[in-house]
All heavy atoms as an XYZ file, in Angstrom:
886
protein
N      -1.004     -4.618     20.049
C      -1.439     -4.146     21.330
C      -1.937     -5.351     22.117
O      -2.793     -6.075     21.648
C      -2.533     -3.108     21.182
C      -2.169     -1.975     20.264
S      -3.150     -0.514     20.557
C      -2.197      0.219     21.847
N      -1.398     -5.554     23.266
C      -1.773     -6.710     24.054
C      -3.212     -6.603     24.541
O      -3.681     -5.547     24.924
C      -0.832     -6.862     25.241
O      -0.909     -5.720     26.058
N      -3.905     -7.730     24.508
C      -5.278     -7.874     24.972
C      -6.271     -7.004     24.217
O      -7.420     -6.906     24.594
C      -5.388     -7.605     26.475
C      -4.567     -8.552     27.313
C      -4.778     -8.273     28.765
C      -3.877     -9.192     29.577
N      -3.982     -8.944     30.997
N      -5.841     -6.345     23.174
C      -6.743     -5.515     22.395
C      -6.390     -5.648     20.931
O      -5.257     -5.915     20.581
C      -6.644     -4.051     22.814
C      -7.077     -3.806     24.219
S      -7.188     -2.068     24.503
C      -7.400     -2.082     26.272
N      -7.361     -5.456     20.110
C      -7.142     -5.430     18.674
C      -7.145     -3.981     18.224
O      -7.875     -3.155     18.764
C      -8.249     -6.190     17.950
C      -8.232     -7.685     18.209
C      -6.989     -8.342     17.667
O      -6.546     -8.009     16.551
O      -6.446     -9.206     18.370
N      -6.349     -3.668     17.235
C      -6.316     -2.323     16.681
C      -6.828     -2.396     15.250
O      -6.427     -3.268     14.490
C      -4.887     -1.758     16.693
O      -4.390     -1.844     18.023
C      -4.876     -0.321     16.237
N      -7.722     -1.502     14.892
C      -8.331     -1.509     13.573
C      -8.230     -0.128     12.950
O      -8.119      0.872     13.650
C      -9.827     -1.858     13.665
C     -10.095     -3.230     14.169
C     -10.322     -3.452     15.519
C     -10.115     -4.297     13.306
C     -10.582     -4.721     15.994
C     -10.367     -5.575     13.768
C     -10.601     -5.790     15.114
N      -8.329     -0.102     11.639
C      -8.477      1.158     10.937
C      -9.847      1.131     10.278
O     -10.275      0.112      9.768
C      -7.390      1.334      9.856
O      -7.411      0.206      8.991
C      -6.032      1.503     10.478
N     -10.539      2.228     10.327
C     -11.846      2.345      9.688
C     -11.973      3.740      9.118
O     -11.042      4.523      9.181
C     -12.996      2.052     10.678
C     -12.964      3.023     11.848
C     -12.955      0.628     11.163
C     -14.184      2.977     12.724
N     -13.141      4.055      8.614
C     -13.321      5.365      7.999
C     -13.197      6.497      9.006
O     -13.087      7.647      8.623
C     -14.657      5.420      7.267
C     -14.664      4.499      6.071
S     -16.094      4.589      4.974
C     -17.444      4.926      6.023
N     -13.196      6.229     10.292
C     -13.019      7.270     11.287
C     -11.577      7.401     11.733
O     -11.297      8.050     12.722
C     -13.905      6.978     12.508
C     -15.374      7.202     12.267
C     -16.042      6.038     11.553
O     -15.552      4.923     11.551
N     -17.163      6.302     10.932
N     -10.654      6.779     11.070
C      -9.249      6.840     11.455
C      -8.803      5.530     12.079
O      -9.257      4.460     11.707
N      -7.921      5.617     13.048
C      -7.386      4.441     13.730
C      -8.108      4.283     15.060
O      -8.135      5.216     15.866
C      -5.886      4.629     13.968
C      -5.143      3.504     14.672
C      -5.085      2.262     13.799
C      -3.738      3.958     15.039
N      -8.685      3.104     15.289
C      -9.394      2.859     16.541
C      -8.878      1.588     17.194
O      -8.256      0.746     16.550
C     -10.921      2.757     16.353
C     -11.282      1.536     15.507
C     -11.496      4.023     15.795
C     -12.745      1.180     15.554
N      -9.153      1.464     18.495
C      -8.793      0.279     19.270
C     -10.094     -0.304     19.814
O     -10.944      0.428     20.328
C      -7.866      0.685     20.413
C      -7.497     -0.427     21.355
C      -6.447      0.003     22.348
C      -6.919      1.092     23.259
N      -5.965      1.460     24.307
N     -10.250     -1.628     19.674
C     -11.425     -2.307     20.188
C     -10.952     -3.338     21.193
O     -10.191     -4.240     20.858
C     -12.229     -2.993     19.059
C     -13.456     -3.694     19.633
C     -12.630     -1.991     17.990
N     -11.407     -3.211     22.445
C     -11.008     -4.165     23.485
C     -11.840     -5.442     23.364
O     -12.846     -5.476     22.645
C     -11.180     -3.551     24.874
O     -12.548     -3.358     25.150
N     -11.442     -6.477     24.054
C     -12.160     -7.751     23.995
C     -13.595     -7.623     24.470
O     -14.459     -8.373     24.045
C     -11.425     -8.807     24.812
C     -10.154     -9.260     24.135
C      -9.522    -10.423     24.856
C      -8.282    -10.838     24.088
N      -7.725    -12.069     24.577
N     -13.872     -6.675     25.351
C     -15.251     -6.490     25.819
C     -16.062     -5.582     24.886
O     -17.207     -5.267     25.159
C     -15.279     -5.958     27.247
C     -14.708     -4.553     27.384
O     -14.291     -3.955     26.373
O     -14.674     -4.058     28.519
N     -15.454     -5.160     23.773
C     -16.161     -4.369     22.770
C     -16.045     -2.871     22.922
O     -16.614     -2.124     22.120
N     -15.315     -2.400     23.916
C     -15.136     -0.954     24.079
C     -14.291     -0.404     22.929
O     -13.252     -0.959     22.592
C     -14.474     -0.654     25.414
N     -14.737      0.689     22.343
C     -14.065      1.306     21.201
C     -13.413      2.612     21.640
O     -14.051      3.452     22.263
C     -15.061      1.575     20.058
C     -14.378      2.281     18.894
C     -15.716      0.279     19.602
N     -12.134      2.768     21.293
C     -11.389      3.982     21.606
C     -10.751      4.509     20.330
O     -10.043      3.776     19.644
C     -10.270      3.692     22.638
O     -10.838      3.071     23.777
C      -9.558      4.961     23.038
N     -10.996      5.764     20.006
C     -10.351      6.390     18.847
C      -8.921      6.753     19.228
O      -8.686      7.413     20.230
C     -11.118      7.629     18.423
N      -7.964      6.294     18.443
C      -6.555      6.606     18.689
C      -6.092      7.781     17.835
O      -5.386      8.656     18.307
C      -5.677      5.384     18.411
C      -5.947      4.137     19.250
C      -5.030      3.000     18.813
C      -5.771      4.435     20.730
N      -6.454      7.765     16.565
C      -6.023      8.818     15.639
C      -7.171      9.120     14.686
O      -7.536      8.276     13.876
C      -4.794      8.373     14.864
N      -7.729     10.305     14.794
C      -8.822     10.707     13.918
C      -8.451     11.868     12.998
O      -9.137     12.105     12.015
C     -10.066     11.121     14.737
O      -9.702     12.194     15.607
C     -10.598      9.947     15.551
N      -7.346     12.570     13.323
C      -6.921     13.738     12.549
C      -5.405     13.749     12.371
O      -4.677     13.207     13.197
C      -7.320     15.035     13.266
C      -8.780     15.261     13.317
N      -9.600     14.620     14.207
C      -9.581     16.067     12.581
C     -10.843     15.009     14.030
N     -10.857     15.898     13.038
N      -4.981     14.379     11.307
C      -3.570     14.666     11.085
C      -3.489     16.117     10.635
O      -4.109     16.472      9.616
C      -2.961     13.736     10.026
C      -1.507     14.033      9.677
C      -0.598     13.685     10.863
C      -1.078     13.275      8.445
N      -2.783     16.940     11.393
C      -2.653     18.370     11.069
C      -4.019     19.023     10.833
O      -4.234     19.686      9.829
C      -1.752     18.568      9.849
C      -0.374     18.018     10.077
O       0.140     18.026     11.194
N       0.234     17.517      9.021
N      -4.933     18.785     11.735
C      -6.287     19.353     11.689
C      -7.142     18.860     10.527
O      -8.218     19.397     10.281
C      -6.245     20.888     11.685
C      -5.625     21.449     12.947
O      -5.827     20.849     14.028
O      -4.927     22.473     12.857
N      -6.677     17.854      9.811
C      -7.463     17.250      8.730
C      -7.965     15.886      9.190
O      -7.202     15.084      9.734
C      -6.621     17.071      7.455
C      -6.243     18.357      6.775
C      -7.424     19.039      6.109
O      -8.305     18.339      5.565
O      -7.468     20.281      6.149
N      -9.226     15.607      8.949
C      -9.844     14.349      9.316
C      -9.241     13.194      8.503
O      -9.054     13.326      7.296
C     -11.355     14.459      9.066
C     -12.160     13.292      9.547
C     -12.288     13.023     10.903
C     -12.803     12.467      8.647
C     -13.032     11.948     11.342
C     -13.551     11.388      9.076
C     -13.662     11.134     10.425
O     -14.396     10.071     10.858
N      -8.924     12.084      9.146
C      -8.433     10.891      8.443
C      -9.653     10.184      7.869
O     -10.457      9.610      8.602
C      -7.640      9.972      9.403
C      -6.420     10.703      9.951
C      -7.234      8.688      8.685
C      -5.705      9.980     11.082
N      -9.802     10.213      6.540
C     -11.026      9.753      5.886
C     -11.049      8.264      5.562
O     -12.113      7.662      5.546
C     -11.239     10.532      4.590
C     -11.499     11.995      4.811
C     -11.669     12.722      3.497
C     -11.885     14.187      3.770
N     -11.705     15.009      2.618
N      -9.916      7.673      5.223
C      -9.963      6.316      4.666
C      -8.737      5.512      5.085
O      -7.960      5.052      4.268
C     -10.067      6.411      3.149
C     -10.482      5.154      2.436
C     -10.842      5.210      1.107
C     -10.510      3.916      3.058
C     -11.212      4.082      0.404
C     -10.878      2.776      2.385
C     -11.237      2.857      1.049
N      -8.574      5.345      6.391
C      -7.508      4.467      6.892
C      -7.922      3.031      6.600
O      -9.094      2.686      6.709
C      -7.326      4.684      8.392
N      -6.954      2.189      6.211
C      -7.374      0.854      5.795
C      -6.487     -0.309      6.214
O      -6.838     -1.456      5.953
C      -7.592      0.827      4.285
C      -6.324      1.092      3.504
O      -5.282      1.396      4.104
O      -6.379      1.007      2.265
N      -5.376     -0.105      6.844
C      -4.567     -1.228      7.329
C      -3.633     -0.711      8.413
O      -3.283      0.461      8.429
C      -3.759     -1.858      6.193
C      -3.193     -3.227      6.573
O      -3.722     -3.859      7.506
O      -2.215     -3.655      5.952
N      -3.240     -1.604      9.314
C      -2.381     -1.213     10.436
C      -1.451     -2.362     10.788
O      -1.810     -3.530     10.634
C      -3.225     -0.795     11.671
C      -4.065     -1.940     12.198
C      -2.344     -0.222     12.763
N      -0.245     -2.012     11.235
C       0.717     -3.003     11.719
C       1.432     -2.396     12.926
O       1.689     -1.195     12.967
C       1.721     -3.419     10.612
C       2.616     -2.272     10.196
C       2.531     -4.618     11.035
N       1.734     -3.243     13.893
C       2.453     -2.790     15.076
C       3.929     -3.129     14.938
O       4.296     -4.280     14.679
C       1.896     -3.452     16.336
C       2.552     -2.961     17.607
C       1.942     -3.552     18.877
O       1.081     -4.441     18.767
O       2.344     -3.118     19.959
N       4.785     -2.138     15.103
C       6.233     -2.338     15.053
C       6.717     -2.843     16.411
O       5.993     -2.771     17.411
C       6.939     -1.034     14.679
N       7.929     -3.308     16.454
C       8.512     -3.848     17.673
C       8.564     -2.866     18.828
O       8.518     -3.267     19.993
N       8.645     -1.576     18.532
C       8.698     -0.563     19.594
C       7.308     -0.127     20.055
O       7.173      0.768     20.880
C       9.507      0.648     19.148
C       8.857      1.424     18.006
O       7.786      1.005     17.509
O       9.423      2.459     17.611
N       6.261     -0.745     19.510
C       4.893     -0.411     19.893
C       4.233      0.626     19.010
O       3.026      0.853     19.113
N       5.005      1.260     18.127
C       4.430      2.229     17.189
C       3.473      1.519     16.249
O       3.697      0.366     15.870
C       5.522      2.897     16.364
O       6.382      3.653     17.184
N       2.424      2.216     15.850
C       1.452      1.678     14.907
C       1.586      2.429     13.595
O       1.464      3.660     13.559
C       0.037      1.825     15.452
C      -0.241      1.130     16.773
C      -1.627      1.489     17.283
C      -0.085     -0.367     16.636
N       1.866      1.705     12.525
C       1.938      2.283     11.194
C       0.655      1.908     10.476
O       0.240      0.751     10.502
C       3.142      1.745     10.423
C       4.454      2.235     10.981
C       5.124      1.528     11.968
C       5.018      3.416     10.521
C       6.330      1.978     12.492
C       6.222      3.886     11.035
C       6.867      3.154     12.017
O       8.050      3.621     12.529
N       0.018      2.892      9.839
C      -1.213      2.568      9.125
C      -1.311      3.323      7.813
O      -0.831      4.441      7.683
C      -2.458      2.767     10.005
C      -2.714      4.153     10.508
C      -3.710      4.930      9.929
C      -2.016      4.676     11.585
C      -4.003      6.202     10.420
C      -2.295      5.936     12.083
C      -3.293      6.716     11.489
N      -1.908      2.636      6.854
C      -2.065      3.226      5.531
C      -3.403      3.948      5.446
O      -4.387      3.550      6.051
C      -1.956      2.150      4.441
O      -2.864      1.106      4.654
N      -3.389      5.020      4.682
C      -4.589      5.795      4.370
C      -4.735      5.717      2.854
O      -3.884      6.230      2.122
C      -4.465      7.254      4.850
C      -5.661      8.080      4.387
C      -4.308      7.301      6.359
N      -5.779      5.056      2.395
C      -5.956      4.859      0.958
C      -6.125      6.178      0.226
O      -5.560      6.389     -0.850
C      -7.155      3.956      0.698
N      -6.898      7.077      0.817
C      -7.161      8.353      0.162
C      -7.430      9.439      1.195
O      -8.160      9.216      2.150
C      -8.373      8.232     -0.771
O      -8.646      9.459     -1.415
N      -6.842     10.592      0.983
C      -7.130     11.753      1.828
C      -8.289     12.559      1.253
O      -8.768     13.485      1.897
C      -5.901     12.670      1.943
O      -5.497     13.070      0.625
C      -4.754     11.966      2.646
N      -8.748     12.191      0.076
C      -9.818     12.931     -0.588
C     -11.153     12.185     -0.573
O     -12.200     12.792     -0.384
C      -9.419     13.233     -2.034
C     -10.417     14.098     -2.773
C      -9.893     14.539     -4.115
C     -10.902     15.440     -4.806
N     -10.395     15.909     -6.097
N     -11.111     10.862     -0.784
C     -12.333     10.072     -0.914
C     -12.490      9.084      0.236
O     -11.511      8.645      0.823
C     -12.330      9.306     -2.243
C     -12.253     10.199     -3.442
C     -11.058     10.378     -4.105
C     -13.374     10.865     -3.903
C     -10.974     11.203     -5.222
C     -13.310     11.701     -5.009
C     -12.102     11.868     -5.671
N     -13.725      8.715      0.517
C     -14.038      7.704      1.528
C     -14.281      6.359      0.837
O     -14.271      6.274     -0.385
C     -15.271      8.119      2.327
C     -15.047      9.385      3.139
C     -16.283      9.680      3.986
N     -16.165     10.943      4.675
C     -15.603     11.098      5.866
N     -15.104     10.068      6.500
N     -15.547     12.280      6.424
N     -14.537      5.330      1.628
C     -14.721      3.971      1.122
C     -15.759      3.895      0.005
O     -15.506      3.297     -1.043
C     -15.116      3.040      2.272
C     -15.429      1.606      1.898
C     -14.203      0.917      1.316
C     -15.940      0.847      3.108
N     -16.921      4.488      0.213
C     -17.991      4.380     -0.782
C     -17.669      5.121     -2.085
O     -18.345      4.917     -3.093
C     -19.326      4.847     -0.201
C     -19.349      6.288      0.205
N     -18.853      6.719      1.414
C     -19.788      7.390     -0.437
C     -18.991      8.023      1.499
N     -19.547      8.464      0.395
N     -16.634      5.953     -2.086
C     -16.219      6.671     -3.294
C     -14.827      6.247     -3.775
O     -14.180      6.985     -4.522
C     -16.203      8.182     -3.035
C     -17.594      8.754     -2.850
O     -18.527      8.256     -3.498
O     -17.734      9.707     -2.058
N     -14.392      5.062     -3.381
C     -13.042      4.601     -3.742
C     -12.831      4.578     -5.255
O     -11.740      4.863     -5.738
C     -12.769      3.231     -3.147
N     -13.863      4.250     -5.992
C     -13.744      4.211     -7.455
C     -13.396      5.597     -8.026
O     -12.727      5.703     -9.049
C     -15.028      3.661     -8.077
C     -16.227      4.531     -7.861
N     -16.882      4.625     -6.644
C     -16.873      5.382     -8.701
C     -17.883      5.478     -6.747
N     -17.895      5.951     -7.982
N     -13.834      6.648     -7.349
C     -13.513      8.002     -7.813
C     -12.029      8.313     -7.661
O     -11.451      9.026     -8.478
C     -14.351      9.039     -7.070
C     -15.868      8.944     -7.278
C     -16.591      9.951     -6.400
C     -16.225      9.111     -8.739
N     -11.418      7.737     -6.632
C      -9.977      7.902     -6.456
C      -9.239      7.289     -7.638
O      -8.302      7.869     -8.177
C      -9.532      7.255     -5.139
C      -8.127      7.668     -4.757
O      -7.988      8.711     -4.090
O      -7.178      6.957     -5.130
N      -9.686      6.106     -8.054
C      -9.069      5.444     -9.204
C      -9.286      6.262    -10.479
O      -8.359      6.469    -11.260
C      -9.647      4.040     -9.401
C      -9.039      3.331    -10.593
S      -9.786      1.735    -10.926
C     -11.374      2.214    -11.533
N     -10.501      6.756    -10.682
C     -10.796      7.524    -11.890
C     -10.024      8.844    -11.943
O      -9.606      9.278    -13.009
C     -12.296      7.799    -11.991
C     -13.167      6.574    -12.264
C     -14.637      6.938    -12.141
C     -12.861      5.986    -13.638
N      -9.842      9.466    -10.786
C      -9.097     10.720    -10.749
C      -7.614     10.496    -11.026
O      -6.931     11.372    -11.540
C      -9.285     11.423     -9.407
C      -8.706     12.808     -9.414
C      -9.080     13.612     -8.194
O     -10.243     14.037     -8.101
O      -8.203     13.825     -7.343
N      -7.117      9.324    -10.655
C      -5.730      8.930    -10.937
C      -4.697      9.932    -10.408
O      -3.807     10.365    -11.119
C      -5.530      8.688    -12.434
N      -4.860     10.281     -9.131
C      -3.889     11.137     -8.456
C      -3.513     10.486     -7.133
O      -4.322      9.797     -6.520
C      -4.457     12.539     -8.229
C      -4.664     13.282     -9.532
C      -5.071     14.704     -9.292
C      -5.243     15.394    -10.642
N      -5.805     16.721    -10.498
N      -2.298     10.706     -6.675
C      -1.834     10.043     -5.452
C      -2.306     10.753     -4.174
O      -1.686     11.688     -3.703
C      -0.313     10.100     -5.582
C      -0.057     11.331     -6.394
C      -1.221     11.445     -7.340
N      -3.429     10.262     -3.614
C      -3.995     10.845     -2.402
C      -3.682     10.030     -1.147
O      -4.162     10.358     -0.073
C      -5.516     10.954     -2.513
C      -5.996     11.822     -3.623
N      -5.753     13.178     -3.671
C      -6.695     11.533     -4.744
C      -6.290     13.678     -4.766
N      -6.863     12.712     -5.437
N      -2.903      8.959     -1.266
C      -2.662      8.077     -0.128
C      -1.515      8.508      0.766
O      -0.678      9.331      0.391
N      -1.503      7.916      1.980
C      -0.463      8.246      2.962
C      -0.087      7.009      3.785
O      -0.838      6.055      3.869
C      -0.978      9.295      3.957
C      -1.331     10.613      3.370
C      -1.917     11.545      4.417
O      -2.687     11.133      5.272
N      -1.560     12.817      4.336
N       1.063      7.107      4.401
C       1.476      6.181      5.449
C       1.655      7.026      6.700
O       2.402      8.010      6.683
C       2.786      5.464      5.100
C       3.330      4.543      6.195
C       2.392      3.369      6.441
C       4.720      4.045      5.823
N       0.937      6.667      7.769
C       0.995      7.425      9.012
C       1.552      6.559     10.131
O       1.522      5.330     10.058
C      -0.400      7.921      9.407
C      -1.142      8.769      8.389
C      -2.494      9.202      8.947
C      -0.328      9.974      7.967
N       2.043      7.216     11.170
C       2.576      6.539     12.349
C       1.881      7.099     13.583
O       1.807      8.321     13.758
C       4.081      6.779     12.465
C       4.705      6.180     13.711
C       6.184      6.540     13.800
C       6.803      6.015     15.074
N       8.210      6.419     15.188
N       1.381      6.179     14.412
C       0.788      6.570     15.687
C       1.717      6.103     16.799
O       2.073      4.927     16.869
C      -0.599      5.941     15.860
C      -1.197      6.221     17.220
C      -1.756      7.457     17.512
C      -1.175      5.260     18.217
C      -2.280      7.736     18.759
C      -1.713      5.524     19.475
C      -2.262      6.751     19.729
O      -2.783      7.023     20.974
N       2.133      7.031     17.657
C       2.999      6.716     18.789
C       2.124      6.584     20.032
O       1.567      7.587     20.500
C       4.029      7.823     18.986
C       5.029      7.535     20.086
O       4.688      6.820     21.053
O       6.157      8.036     19.992
N       1.974      5.373     20.586
C       1.090      5.196     21.738
C       1.606      5.851     23.018
O       0.822      6.102     23.936
C       1.004      3.679     21.894
C       2.206      3.147     21.230
C       2.569      4.117     20.146
N       2.883      6.165     23.086
C       3.443      6.825     24.271
C       3.050      8.301     24.288
O       2.531      8.816     25.279
C       4.977      6.655     24.335
C       5.559      7.448     25.499
C       5.349      5.190     24.440
N       3.269      8.985     23.170
C       2.946     10.412     23.089
C       1.515     10.651     22.603
O       1.034     11.775     22.672
C       3.906     11.132     22.131
O       3.732     10.599     20.808
C       5.351     10.971     22.583
N       0.883      9.603     22.071
C      -0.469      9.671     21.496
C      -0.523     10.662     20.329
O      -1.517     11.326     20.097
C      -1.515      9.986     22.566
C      -1.553      8.924     23.630
S      -2.871      8.982     24.861
C      -3.226     10.658     25.116
N       0.588     10.754     19.589
C       0.663     11.646     18.436
C       0.713     10.851     17.141
O       1.280      9.764     17.083
C       1.897     12.533     18.538
C       1.819     13.530     19.672
C       3.039     14.429     19.759
O       3.976     14.266     18.948
O       3.058     15.297     20.648
N       0.123     11.427     16.105
C       0.116     10.838     14.775
C       0.992     11.693     13.873
O       0.893     12.919     13.882
C      -1.312     10.783     14.214
O      -2.132     10.060     15.133
C      -1.341     10.090     12.862
N       1.855     11.036     13.089
C       2.743     11.778     12.197
C       2.717     11.172     10.797
O       2.406      9.995     10.610
C       4.169     11.787     12.738
O       4.645     10.468     12.911
N       3.066     11.995      9.830
C       3.132     11.588      8.429
C       4.485     10.951      8.157
O       5.521     11.540      8.443
C       2.937     12.811      7.530
C       3.019     12.580      6.037
C       1.865     11.713      5.545
C       3.020     13.927      5.312
N       4.462      9.742      7.588
C       5.692      9.058      7.197
C       5.918      9.221      5.696
O       7.007      9.583      5.265
C       5.639      7.558      7.576
C       6.898      6.833      7.134
C       5.423      7.394      9.072
N       4.887      8.958      4.898
C       4.954      9.101      3.438
C       3.661      9.721      2.937
O       2.580      9.412      3.438
C       5.116      7.738      2.756
C       6.454      7.035      2.850
C       6.340      5.631      2.265
C       7.515      7.820      2.112
N       3.777     10.561      1.939
C       2.618     11.204      1.329
C       2.680     10.958     -0.176
O       3.715     10.582     -0.716
C       2.671     12.708      1.622
C       1.332     13.385      1.461
O       0.312     12.697      1.303
O       1.298     14.627      1.495
N       1.577     11.183     -0.865
C       1.562     11.050     -2.317
C       1.561      9.612     -2.792
O       2.106      9.316     -3.852
N       0.940      8.723     -2.029
C       0.867      7.313     -2.422
C      -0.397      7.079     -3.247
O      -1.420      7.721     -3.052
C       0.870      6.412     -1.189
C       2.110      6.528     -0.296
C       1.947      5.690      0.959
C       3.352      6.106     -1.057
N      -0.327      6.109     -4.150
C      -1.428      5.788     -5.054
C      -2.315      4.729     -4.405
O      -2.095      3.545     -4.557
C      -0.889      5.293     -6.391
C      -0.102      6.335     -7.128
C       1.212      6.653     -6.935
C      -0.564      7.204     -8.143
N       1.592      7.665     -7.770
C       0.511      8.016     -8.531
C      -1.790      7.369     -8.776
C       0.401      8.983     -9.516
C      -1.898      8.332     -9.755
C      -0.814      9.131    -10.125
N      -3.329      5.167     -3.659
C      -4.276      4.305     -2.946
C      -3.526      3.300     -2.067
O      -3.507      2.097     -2.320
C      -5.217      3.581     -3.920
C      -6.516      3.166     -3.289
C      -7.556      4.067     -3.189
C      -6.691      1.896     -2.783
C      -8.762      3.688     -2.603
C      -7.885      1.513     -2.186
C      -8.924      2.408     -2.107
N      -2.889      3.819     -1.041
C      -2.150      2.981     -0.088
C      -3.128      2.000      0.556
O      -4.122      2.407      1.153
C      -1.483      3.850      0.973
N      -2.864      0.716      0.403
C      -3.831     -0.290      0.819
C      -3.117     -1.476      1.446
O      -3.241     -2.606      0.987
C      -4.665     -0.727     -0.385
C      -5.830     -1.594      0.004
O      -6.240     -1.613      1.155
N      -6.355     -2.318     -0.946
N      -2.355     -1.215      2.465
C      -1.668     -2.281      3.178
C      -0.281     -1.853      3.593
O       0.377     -1.087      2.899
N       0.130     -2.337      4.765
C       1.456     -2.012      5.289
C       1.954     -3.204      6.090
O       1.185     -3.894      6.749
C       1.423     -0.716      6.136
C       0.473     -0.831      7.313
C       2.795     -0.325      6.600
N       3.243     -3.468      5.980
C       3.877     -4.558      6.728
C       5.256     -4.105      7.184
O       5.911     -3.319      6.502
C       4.001     -5.805      5.856
N       5.675     -4.601      8.336
C       7.010     -4.306      8.848
C       7.850     -5.564      8.666
O       7.361     -6.680      8.834
C       6.962     -3.837     10.324
C       6.419     -4.903     11.245
C       8.307     -3.345     10.786
N       9.113     -5.385      8.282
C       9.991     -6.539      8.057
C      10.269     -7.254      9.375
O      10.185     -6.665     10.452
C      11.302     -6.096      7.412
O      12.055     -5.314      8.321
N      10.609     -8.517      9.296
C      10.849     -9.319     10.500
C      12.015     -8.776     11.329
O      12.021     -8.914     12.543
C      11.090    -10.785     10.136
O      12.207    -10.897      9.276
N      12.981     -8.116     10.680
C      14.107     -7.538     11.418
C      13.848     -6.080     11.833
O      14.732     -5.422     12.376
C      15.406     -7.648     10.622
C      15.366     -6.907      9.293
O      14.352     -6.213      9.005
O      16.343     -7.019      8.540
N      12.629     -5.581     11.543
C      12.210     -4.222     11.919
C      13.029     -3.131     11.220
O      13.069     -1.991     11.674
C      12.285     -4.018     13.440
C      11.500     -5.005     14.260
C      10.003     -4.778     14.180
O       9.522     -3.680     14.446
N       9.261     -5.798     13.816
N      13.666     -3.463     10.112
C      14.523     -2.510      9.402
C      13.774     -1.669      8.367
O      14.235     -0.604      7.990
C      15.679     -3.244      8.715
C      16.682     -3.834      9.694
C      17.455     -2.771     10.440
O      17.864     -1.772      9.818
O      17.625     -2.929     11.664
N      12.634     -2.160      7.879
C      11.912     -1.404      6.858
C      10.432     -1.754      6.865
O      10.013     -2.749      7.458
C      12.500     -1.642      5.454
C      12.431     -3.075      4.997
C      11.333     -3.549      4.296
C      13.480     -3.954      5.256
C      11.273     -4.874      3.865
C      13.431     -5.269      4.829
C      12.328     -5.726      4.136
N       9.654     -0.896      6.205
C       8.223     -1.101      6.009
C       7.955     -1.301      4.534
O       8.669     -0.759      3.685
C       7.432      0.134      6.470
C       7.460      0.466      7.950
C       6.937      1.880      8.171
C       6.639     -0.520      8.727
N       6.920     -2.052      4.234
C       6.454     -2.222      2.864
C       5.025     -1.685      2.807
O       4.210     -2.005      3.674
C       6.473     -3.705      2.437
C       5.899     -3.865      1.028
C       7.879     -4.263      2.518
N       4.751     -0.854      1.815
C       3.407     -0.285      1.634
C       2.915     -0.667      0.251
O       3.638     -0.504     -0.733
C       3.425      1.252      1.774
C       2.030      1.817      1.612
C       4.023      1.668      3.096
N       1.696     -1.165      0.189
C       1.079     -1.509     -1.086
C       0.388     -0.281     -1.657
O      -0.342      0.421     -0.954
C       0.053     -2.626     -0.879
S      -0.866     -3.033     -2.365
N       0.631      0.002     -2.934
C      -0.064      1.077     -3.646
C      -0.926      0.419     -4.717
O      -0.426      0.017     -5.762
C       0.928      2.035     -4.287
C       1.712      2.877     -3.298
C       2.668      3.797     -3.999
O       3.747      3.327     -4.397
O       2.337      4.990     -4.139
N      -2.209      0.341     -4.468
C      -3.125     -0.411     -5.335
C      -3.163      0.122     -6.763
O      -3.107     -0.644     -7.703
C      -4.532     -0.428     -4.732
O      -4.461     -1.018     -3.448
C      -5.496     -1.233     -5.588
N      -3.259      1.435     -6.938
C      -3.401      1.991     -8.293
C      -2.080      2.048     -9.043
O      -2.062      2.330    -10.225
C      -4.005      3.384     -8.274
C      -5.337      3.547     -7.602
C      -5.754      4.691     -6.988
C      -6.428      2.636     -7.472
N      -7.024      4.519     -6.473
C      -7.457      3.258     -6.753
C      -6.625      1.313     -7.865
C      -8.661      2.643     -6.444
C      -7.827      0.691     -7.543
C      -8.824      1.354     -6.859
N      -0.980      1.816     -8.383
C       0.307      1.881     -9.071
C       0.694      0.487     -9.458
O       1.437      0.095    -10.176
C       1.336      2.527     -8.175
C       2.511      3.056     -8.922
C       3.310      3.977     -8.031
C       4.404      4.615     -8.835
N       5.201      5.527     -8.091
């Protein structure tokens, strides 16, 4: 995003401008609160892809996600034109990072517990 940084935090996906103004971009998916978003990348078309480490646990309970050993992670897409958030992948094992290939042909998602 030009002139602004985009971050993921425990409140979902937010945008922070250079003057410090904070704007929530994506806080829910299908009426469920985004609890543990943790990485974001901007694709060439302006879409934002972000990983959600866990849909069940928050940052301070991340160890419980590991102990439970179930795939609660997701890869989500935020479209800045429509301002809609959609599910790309579900059932990931603590999704903790996302990158888009240089040719924009594919995404790579890190699954920490796998």
